[in-house]
N, C-alpha and C positions, 0 to 999 in steps of 0.2 A: 462832689469830691469822689464818690464811688466810681463814677464813670471815668474821671481823671485817672484814678488808680488802675482801672481796667486797661485803659489805653497804654499807660506806662508799663504795666505788666506784659502786655502783648508785643510791645514794639521796642523795649529798651535795649535789646541786644543787636539791633540793626546798626552797625557802626557807621555806615555811610548815610548820607542824606537820602530820604525816601520820598518818592513822588507822591503828591497828594492832589486831589481835585479841589478846586476852590470855587467853581461855579455852581456846583450842586452837591447834595449829599451823595456819598458813594456807598452803595450797598452791595455786598458780595453775595453771590448765589451759592458759592461753594461752602460745604460743611466740612469740618475737620474729620479726618478718618478716625474711626474708633480706635482708641488706644488699647494696648494689650491688657489682659486681665490683671497682670501683676501690678498695674498702676491703679490702685483702688482709691480714686479721689474723684468721685462724680462731680463734686462741687467745682473743682478746678476745671474739669473738662467742660462742664456746662458754662462756666465763666468764659472760656475761650470760644465756645460755640456761639455764645450770645453776642460776641463782638461783631459778628457778621451783619447784625441788624442795627448796629450803633450808627447814629448820625455823626459821621466823622467831622463834618464841617463845623458843627456847633461845639463839638468836643475840642477840636483844634483851636477854635477861637478862645475857649475858656483857658486852655493851656497857655496860649500866648498871653492872655490877660494876666495870668498868674506868674508869668516869667519863666515857665518851665521849659518851653520850646521856643525856637526862633524860626520864622518862615522867611523864605527868600524867593524871588522869581514871581512871575505873573502867569495866570491862566494855567494851561496844562504843563507849563514849565515850573510851576510852584513846587517848592521843596521845603521840608522842615527837618530840624535836628534839635537835639537836646541842647539847652543853653549852657550846660556844664556837665562834665563827666561824673561829678558827684551825684547829680540827680539820677543819671543812668544807673550808677552803682547802688544807690538807695532803692530804686525800683527793683533791682535784681535781688537785693537782700530781703525785700518783702515777700519774695516767692520762696516757698520752702524747697529744700533740695530735692525732695521726692517728686516735685512737680516740674522741675526745670527741664528734664529731658523732653517731656511732651511739648513744652513751650518751644524749645529749640527745634523739635521736629516740625511743629506747625509753621513756624517762621521759615524754616528751611524749605519746606515743600512749597510754600507760597512764593518764596523768592525764585525757586527753580521753575515753577509754572510760569511766573511772569517773565523770567529770562528766556524760556523756551518760546513763548508766544511772540517775543520781540527779537528772537535770534541773537541773544546776548549772553548765552551761557558761558562762552569763553571769557567774555569781559567781566562777568560777575562770579566766576568760578570760586574764587577764594572766599567771598562773602557767603555763598551757598554752602560750600563744603565745611566751613567753620561752624555753621549752624547744624548741619546734618551729622557731622562727626560727633557732636556732643550728645546726639540722640541715637547713635548707631545701634545701641542695644535694643531699641524699640523697633528696629527695621528687620523684619523676618521674611517678607515676600521676596522671592528670588530676583524678580525683575528690578525691584528697587535697590536690593543689595548690590547687584552687579552695576547698576547705574551709579551708585555711590563709589564703587571701586574705580570706575572709569573717571569720575570727577576727581578723585584723589590722585589718579595717575596724571591727569592734566595739571593739577595743582603742583604735584611733585616735580614733574618735568620742567614746568615753568619756574619753579623755585630754584632748581639746579642751574638753569640758564641765567638766573639773576644772582647766582652765588649765595643764595639763602639756603645753605646746606642743612642746617638743623631742622627748620620747618619742612624742607623737602623730605627728609627721612621720616618725620612724623606722618606726613600725608601718605607716603608710600607704604609704610607699615600698616596704616589704617586701611588702605586699599586692599592689601593682601589679606587682612583679617576679615574682610567681608565675604570671602569665599568659604564654602563648606569643603571639608576634606576631599569629597568626591568630585568637586568642581574644579579645583586647582589643576591646571594643565590638562583639563579635559579637552576633547576635540572642539567643543563649542567655544571654550574660553582660553584656548592655547595662546593665541597672540596677546591677549590682555594679560594673562599670567606671565608670559615671557617678558613683556615690557615692564611690568611692575617689579619683577624680581631683578631684571637687569639694571633698572634705574636704582633699585634699593641697594644693590651691591656697590654701585658707584657712590651713593649717598653714605653708606656705612663706611666706605674707605675714607672719604674726605672728612668724615666726622671722627676719624681715629678709632673706629670700632673694628680693628683688624680681625679679631676672632670671629665677629659676625660675618665678615666677608667670606671667610672659609666655610662657615656654616651654610650661608646662602648658596655658595657655589656647590656644595654637596647636594642640595635640593635641585638646583638647576641641572647638574650633570646626570641626575637620575631621571629627569623628565624630558629633556630637550630631544627633539626628533632629528635634528640636523646639527652637525658640529659647528657650523657657521653661526647658528643661533646663540651659541654660548661664547662666541668670540669676544664681544665687548666686555663681558664679565670676566673672561680669562685674563684680559689685560689688567683688570683691577686686581685679580688674584696675584699676578706677577708683582704688581706694586705692593701688595700686602706682604708677600714673602720678602721683598726687598726691604720694606720698613722694619721687618723683624730680624733682618740680617740673615735670612735663609736664602743665600744667593744661589746655591746649587739647585734648590727647589724651584726658584724663579727661572733659572736657565733651563731646567728640564721642562717646565711648563711651556716656555717660549719655543723651544725646539720642537715639542710635540705639535704646537699650533702651526709652525712653519711647515712641518711634514704634512699636516692635513691640507695645507694650501698648495702642496706639491712643490715646495721650495726645499732644495737640498742645501744643507749647511754643514761644513766640516766640524766634526766633534773635537778635532785636534789640528793644530797648525804648526808649521815650522818656517824657517827663513825663506825657503823656496816658495811656499804657498803665499806668504806675505809679499814677496818680491813680484810674483806673478800677478797678484791682485793689484799691486801698485802700478805695474806697467800697463795693465788693461785699463785702469782708471785714467792714467795720464794720456793714453791714446784716445780715450773717449773725450777728454777735455782739450786735446791739442788743437790749437788754432782758434779756439773760441774766446772772444773778447768778453769783458764784463757785460757790455750792453747786450750781446747775443744771449748770454746766460740769463740775464734778467727778463728776456723776452720768451723764455721757454714756456710752452703751453702748460696748462693745468692737467695733472694726471687724472684720467677718467676710469681706468680699470679698477674695480672694487677689490679684486684679489691682490693686486699690487699695492693699493692703498693700505690694505690690511697688513701686508708684509712689511711695509715701511713702518707702520705703527708698532708692530711686534719688535722689530729691530731697534727702534728708538727706545722702547721700554726696557730692553735688555742691556742698554749701554751702562747704567750704574752697576749692574751685576757683574758685567765683564770687567769693569775697572777694578772691582774689589777682588773677584775670585778667578777670573779668566782673562788676564791682560793679553794673552796671546790671540784672543778672538777680537779684541778691540779694533785693530786695523781692518780686519775683514768686514766687520759690521759697518764701519765708516765708509769704506771704499765701495761696498756693494750698494749702500744707500745713495751715494753720489752718482754712481753709474745708472741706477734705476731712474733717478731724477732727470739726468741728461737724456736718457734714451726714451723714457715713457712720460715725462712731464713732471712738473713740480707738484708735490703733495703737501698737506699741512705739516708733515714731518721733515720736509726737505731743508728748511732753515737749520734745523738741528744737525742734519747730515753735513751740510757745508761748514757749519761752525766746528764740528768735530774733525772734519777734514783739515780745516785750518789749524786745529790743535795738533793733528798728526804731522803736518808740515813743520810747524813751529818747534815742537818738542822732540819728535822722533827723527825728523829729517834735517833739523837745524836751519830751516829756511823760514825765518820769521817774517820776511817781507811777503812771500807768497801766502804764508799762513794768515797774515793780517788781511791780505786781499780777499781771501775766501771767507774770513770772519765778517768783513764788511758786506760781502755778498749775502751772507746768511741773514744779516740784519735787514737788508733790503728785501729779501724774500718774505719776511714777516708781513709786509704790507700787502701781499697778494691775497691774504686770507683774513676774513673777519674773526675767525676763532683765535682765542688767546692761549690755547692749550699749550703751545710750546714756546711762548714768549719768554717765560721765566727760565726755562731750560736753555734756550738759545743765548739769552743775555748772560746767564751764568757761565756758560762755556766760553763765551767771548771774553768775559772779564777775567776768569781764572786761568785760562790756558792760552790766550792770544794777546789781549790788550796789555796785560801786566808785563809781558816779555817784549813789548814793543813801544808803548807810549806812556800811559798814565802812571803817576807815582802812587805808592800805596795810600798816601793820605787823600789823594784825589779820588781814588777808586772806591773809598768807603761809602760815599753817598750813593754810588751806583749799585752797590750791593744792597743797600737799604731799599732802593727802588725795586730791584729784582725780587727781594723777599716779599714786599708788599704786593707786587704783581702776582706772584705765585699764590699767596693767600687768597687773593680776590677770585681766582679761577679754580681754587681747590687743588692746586698742584703743591700739596703740602710737603712732599719729599724735597723738591728743589727750592721751595721757599725756605725750608729749614736748612738745606745745604748752603743757601745764600747767607743765612745767619751764622753758620759755622765759619764761613770764610770772612764774613764781616768781623767776627771776633778775632780771627787770625791777623787780618790786615790792620785792624785797630791796634792790636798788640805790637805789630812790627812798626807801625807809624808812631808809636810812643804815646798812645792815648793814656790818660790817667787810669791807674790800675783799679781804683775804687769804682770809677764809672764803668770800666770794662767788666768788672766783677758783677755789678748790678745788672748790666745788659745781658750778661751770660746767664744769670739766674733766671731772668725772664725768658730767655731762649730755651733753657732747660725745662722750665715749667710748660712752655708751649709744646715742645717736642714730646714731653711725657703725656700731655693731654691728647695729642694726636696719634699716639701709639707709634711714634717714630723711634724705635729702639736703636737702630743703627746710628741715628743722629745723636742720640743721648750718649752713646759710647764714644763718638767722635769728639763731643764737646767736653767730656769729663776730664781728659788729660790737660786740655788747655785751661780749663777752669782751675784745676788743682795747681798747675804751674803758676797761675796768677796769685792764688792764695799763698803759695810758698814764697813768692817774691814780696808779698805783703806781710810776711812774718807770721802767717796763720797756719803753721804746721810745726810739729815737734822737730822734724829733720828736713831742712829746706832742700836737701839733695835727693830726697825720695818723694815720689808722688803718692803721698799717704796723708789723708785728711778727710774733711767733710765732703769733698766732691768725689773722691775715689780712693781706693787702696790698691796700689800696684801689685801687692802680694797675691791677691786673688782675682784681680780685675780680668786678666786674660782667660781665667777659667770660665767666665761668664760669656765669653765671645764665641760665636759659631766657628767651627774649625776652618771654614773657608775664609773667614775674616781675620784669623789669628795673625798671619804674617803682616797684613796691612796695619793692624792696631799695634803690634809689637814695635814696628818701625816708627809709628807715630809716637809711642811712649819713649823710645830711645832717643828720638830727636829732641824732645823736651828735656829729657834728663841730661843730654849733652849740654844744652843751653844752661841749665841750672848749675851743673858742675863747674862750668867755666865762670859763670857769674859770681859764684861763691868761692872762686880761686882754687878749686880742687881740680887742677889741670890734669894730673895723672888719671884721676877718675874720669874726667871728660874724654880723654883720649881712649881710655879703656872701654867706655861705653860706645864711643864712636866706632871703634874697631869692629864691633859686633855686626854693624850694618853697612860699613863703608862700601863693600863690594856689591851690595844688593839694593841699596836705597834708590838708586837711579831707576831701577826696574820696578820697584814696589810703589814708589811715590812719584812717578814721572809727571812733570809739569805742575806739581803742587807747590804752594808757597813755602812749605816746610823744607823742600829740597835745598834751595839756596841758603836757607837759615842753618840747616844742618852743616852744609859745606863750609859756611862762614865760621861757625863756632868750632867746628872740628879743626880748621886751619888756625884759628886764634889760639886754641889750646896747644896745638903743636908749636906755634911761635913761642908761647910762654915756656914750654919745656925745652925748647931749643936754646934758650938763654942759659940753661944749666949745662949745656954741651956735654951730654953723657954718651954712652955707647950707641944709643938709638937715634942720634942726631940725624943720620942720613935718612932714616925712615921719616922723621919729622919734616925734613926738607922736601922729600918727595910728596908728602901730603900737602904741604904748603904750596908747592909749585903747581900740583894738579888742581888745587882749589883756585889759585889765582888765574890759571888758564880758563877755567870754567867761568869764573866771575867776570873776567875781561870780555869773554864772548857775550855774556848776558848784558854787560854794561854797554857794549857797542850798540846794541839795539834798544836798550832801555836805561840810559844813564841816570835818570832820576831815581831809579830803584836800586841801582847797583854801583854807581861810580864811587860814592862815599865808602862803600864796603871794600872795594878794590884798593882805594887809597889807604884805608886803615890797615888792611892786610900788608900792604907794601911798607907802611910805617913800622908795624910790628916786626916784620921780617928784617928790615934794615936795622932796627934797634937790637934785634937778637944777634945780628952779625957785627954789631958795633959801629955801624954807619950812622953816627949821631946826627950829622948835618942833614943828610937826605931823609932821615926819619922825621926830624922836626918839620921839614918842608911837607912831607906826606901827611903828617898829623894835621897841619894847618889846612891842607887841601881837603882832607876828609871832613873836617869841621865845616868848612865853607860849602862843600858839596851837599852835606846833610842839611844845612840851613836853607840852601837854595831849593832843595826838593821838598822842604816842609817836614823833614824828619825830626 
């Protein structure tokens, strides 16, 4: 019984099956390294040392007879494991807490030695590291400490590759902790320190620890010997600023990186600059078929690959804070891809170029063509880094204006969000959830279900430190609550999700215009829904001239135009002094709606017909109004609305 307890105590933590010899007794010649003086338990240390002379063959036989372990395999391939997890747990409980670190250290060292002798350290790294990390406070010798730091780096990087971000962060933090202050970023350990901190910055970001990203970047910036060494971490810093809504800080960081790479980028633009960039891009693409573009070589130059990555990271910042720079970013990325080859960021470049053509240039056919090309470019690279971003851009800015109905597109947003979460692209995974909520609302999904889904999205965004996403979701959530009767005043966005009275005070200055237009759009919808038509028009007046520039290509733009025109139709029936103004609003809205419906009838045809019905009714054309009402109902049913 005592020998059985000894074997259990020494081997219970080895999670995987361990090799055993079955032909003869195995006797180890190695002795356990003396433990630190702080571990005053000679009895336990002697117990472990005594195990090296135990006849394992007879002990294993006894354990099998007692049903505590199970053996499989034959000869040198024989292996054994505990018959139940509870047996392993019980063995661990029998060991006092003060003795456990030494046990972990002993097992870890033996596992490492065995793996090194068989060149299987990479294969067994998680098993080894999990043991040694539990005993790291007992490891003082420099060589062994640095060795454990390297093992944690391997485990951390492999965990990131497998999208196991929480364990990755734990490994990387432990690896960093193995250094003494004078060793970190020293000449001898510079490369190891750089890799640990760079990977840790990435892991902190995807785990939602935005403040820790900035703290780690401060350390990196003080110690790196070359600006390019900090490049991957700087990309993470840009994403961290973006998540917090600090768009100007993100842009400043990005422009500084571009300057270090020798890339000039205009700090301000005008119509002439955009026109010039557009012409240069069209000339570069002229005469190239889809098949020729698909056969473009892969980009090889590291500096250009880095430039593409920076520009891609700046796209969300530009959309919120510097829309004048958006076309320049898209156009330059496309030209670089055509001239120097396709990079992992090129799919996003072509998707955004399709967005530019569809929304800003009114050419949805060409926009859809380049969107399809963007999706095809994804297959050139194994990395999934930009898959979520590219699919997101295709759905929000190209596909919706060309083909799929809102109800059909919901499933694809769910896919995009799942894809982003899998690869740690939390920013665009959460953006996909924002648009999933918007399209679900527009498609007429049940408000209670929508409210529950948005609660989950808000909780997820909060846990990931995505403050900008939280701000974008709150107005939509409060609008849903108002429609469910869960607010004191249904016309004002004030309740459990947000309070519009002070909401904008919490928004960064560069995001103020975007968020205020967001709020006014929802308030226009609410005012019309609750038959406060004068209020709806009054709210709509505040953003009518600017919404096209502030929310270009977003699903809220056509909704705003739609409800603005419906409110004008309702007031037109009163035929007051402002009737001419209302007519102008209605005609402008119908012109836009008809243009959108020509390319995407499933999303807009029923809205056009309803506007026509309301306008005819306001003018007293009862017969044509009835016909248009019937047509609107049929079109809505056909598109699944």
